[in-house]
N, C-alpha and C positions, 0 to 999 in steps of 0.2 A: 639340791640334787640336780644334776644335769638333765636336760630334756631327753637325751638319748637313754639314760639310765631309767627314767620314768617310763619311757616307751617299752623298754625291755621288761621291766617289772609288770607292766600292764599286759604284755603278751604272754607271760609265763603260763597262766592257766590255759590259754588256748593251745599253746605248744605242747603242754603236758597231755592234753586230751587227744592229740593227733595219733599217738602210738596206740592208745587204748581203744580207739574207735575206728581203726583203719578199715576194718571190714564193712563199716557203715558209711565210709566216706563217699560223698556223691560221685557217681560215675560221670565222665564228661558228656555233655550234650553238644554235638558238633554241628548240628544243623536241624532244619525243619523243612518238610515238604508238605504244604497244606497243614493239616492238623497233626501229622505224624512227625514226632521228634526222633532224631537219630542219636543213639546212646552207645558209647564205647565201654565194653565190659573188660575189666582186668582179666587177663588170660587165666590166672589162678582161680577165678570165680566163675568161669564160663559154664560150668556144669552144676553150680550151686543154686538150686531152686530158691532156697531161703534168701540168698543174697539178692536175687531178682525181685522177690516179694518186698524186701526192705526198700529197694530202689524205687519200685513202683509206688510204694507208699509215700516216699519222699517227692517223687516227680509228679504224681497225679493228685489233683484235688479230689477229695471224697465226693462221690455221687455226681461227678462231672465226666463228660466224654474225655477219653484219654487214649491216644494211640502212640505206641513206642516201638521202634525197631532197634534191636540190639545186635551189635557186632563186636568181635574182638579185633585186635590190631597186633598180631604176633610179629609182624615184620617191622613195626615201629614207623610206619609210613606217617607222613605229615597229616595231622587232623584237619581236614578241610571239607567244605561242601561245594560241589558234589564230592562224594566219597571217592578216593582213589580206588582203582580196581583191587589192589592188595587188601583193602579193608572190605570192600563190597562183596568179595568172595568169602568172607568170614562171618556170615550171618549166624547168630546163635538162637535167637528167639524173637517173637513178636508178641506184643501185648495189646489187646483191644478191649476197651470198655466203652459201650454205647449207653449213655444216659437215657436216650430216647427209647432204645430197645430193651433196656434193663438187663443187658447181657455183658459178660466179660470173659476173656479167655487168654491164657498164656500158652502159646504154641511154640514148640521147639523146632529148630532146623533139623532136617534129617541127618545132616552131617555131624550133629552132636551125638547121634546114636544112643539116645536116651530110652529107646524102646517104648515110647509113648505113642498112642494112636494120633493120627492127624498131623503128623509132621509136615513141614513144607520144604 
């Protein structure tokens, strides 16, 4: 069997799982400022609390301090750090977990109009 065919066969299980787990696919982390990582949210999942919780579980180590800032990129701007203004204006949520304080919070941007108290 040719090496190319062996590679294709080896990749089939991974490719098959892409379509079934698309909702759980990792969101791009485009940079970090101090402890805070910058995460790009697919526009279709921007209001899906459960999607954020799945991403937080993937991105943050259990019982460790973790700071995430979430943004959409509806304009398709280049993903770079610092964020282009087109993305920086599209904040969706922030997640903060302090291991030292024993506290965690997911807060929504007021622009998301989620009717939750404490939006930013």
